[in-house]
C-alpha positions in Angstrom: -16.2 3.7 14.7 -16.2 6.5 12.4 -17.0 6.1 8.6 -13.8 6.2 6.5 -13.9 8.6 3.7 -12.4 7.7 0.1 -10.3 10.8 0.1 -7.1 10.6 -1.6 -3.7 12.2 -1.0 -0.5 12.5 -2.9 1.8 10.0 -1.1 5.5 8.5 -1.5 6.0 4.8 -2.3 9.5 3.8 -1.8 10.2 0.9 -4.4 12.8 -1.9 -3.5 15.4 -0.1 -5.7 15.2 3.0 -3.3 13.3 5.5 -5.6 10.3 7.2 -3.9 7.5 7.5 -6.5 4.5 9.6 -6.4 1.3 7.8 -5.9 -2.3 8.4 -4.7 -3.2 6.9 -1.5 -6.6 6.8 0.7 -6.1 9.4 3.4 -7.9 7.5 6.2 -5.7 4.5 5.7 -2.3 6.1 5.7 -3.3 8.6 8.5 -3.3 5.4 10.7 0.5 5.0 10.2 0.4 1.2 9.5 1.4 1.3 5.9 4.4 3.7 6.0 5.3 6.5 3.5 4.8 10.1 3.7 3.7 12.9 1.8 5.5 13.7 -1.3 6.1 16.6 -3.6 4.3 17.1 -6.7 7.9 17.0 -8.5 8.4 13.4 -7.5 8.4 10.8 -10.3 5.0 9.1 -10.9 4.9 5.4 -10.3 5.5 3.5 -13.6 2.6 1.6 -14.8 4.0 -1.9 -14.5 5.1 -1.5 -10.7 2.8 -3.3 -8.7 3.2 -2.2 -5.0 4.2 -4.6 -2.2 1.1 -5.5 0.0 0.4 -7.2 3.4 -2.7 -9.1 4.1 -4.9 -8.1 7.1 -7.8 -10.1 8.6 -10.7 -9.3 11.1 -11.0 -13.2 11.6 -13.7 -13.6 8.9 -12.7 -11.5 6.1 -9.2 -11.1 4.5 -8.0 -8.2 2.6 -4.6 -6.7 1.3 -3.2 -3.2 1.8 -0.4 -1.4 0.1 2.9 -0.9 2.1 4.4 2.2 1.0 7.8 1.7 2.8 9.5 -1.4 4.0 10.3 0.0 7.2 6.7 0.0 8.2 5.9 -2.4 11.1 3.4 -4.2 9.1 6.0 -5.1 6.6 9.0 -5.4 8.8 7.4 -7.1 11.7 4.1 -8.3 10.6 2.3 -6.2 13.3 -0.5 -3.7 13.4 -4.1 -3.0 13.0 -5.9 -0.9 10.5 -9.5 0.0 10.2 -11.1 -0.7 6.8 -14.7 -0.4 5.6 -16.7 -3.5 5.7 -20.5 -3.5 4.9 -20.3 0.2 5.5 -18.8 0.1 8.9 -15.1 0.8 10.0 -13.8 -2.6 11.1 -10.4 -3.3 12.6 -8.2 -5.7 10.7 -5.0 -7.1 12.0 -2.0 -7.6 9.9 -1.1 -11.1 9.1 2.4 -12.7 8.2 1.4 -13.3 4.6 2.6 -10.7 2.1 2.9 -9.9 -1.6 6.3 -8.5 -2.6 6.7 -5.7 -5.1 6.8 -6.8 -8.8 7.6 -5.1 -12.2 5.8 -6.2 -15.1 7.9 -6.3 -18.3 7.2 -3.5 -20.6 4.6 -4.1 -23.6 7.2 -2.6 -25.8 10.1 -4.9 -24.9 9.0 -7.9 -26.7 11.6 -10.5 -27.8 12.1 -10.9 -31.6 13.8 -13.8 -33.4 
């Protein structure tokens, strides 16, 4: 398999509240169509710092990793199906989506501390 490059593209992340945020994504991964999303205009709002994107776990049978899912309609999120090639020991390796996933979460703003 070919070596995957670390090139980035401007990509849309659809948050659970329906807002599409502008993020940077690895081109070779999103081009595989497993993680959903699409290109987005530069005018789209940038993802808030405290927003942690949803992820699914993928495995090659020995190694487990997680990938970002940019849209909940992606089969990797909705149906727990799909295969994605990721670099492992300098070799492009096929990983299969598992049923395990991490939901999106939003950290509390550091400026929003409770006072007594």
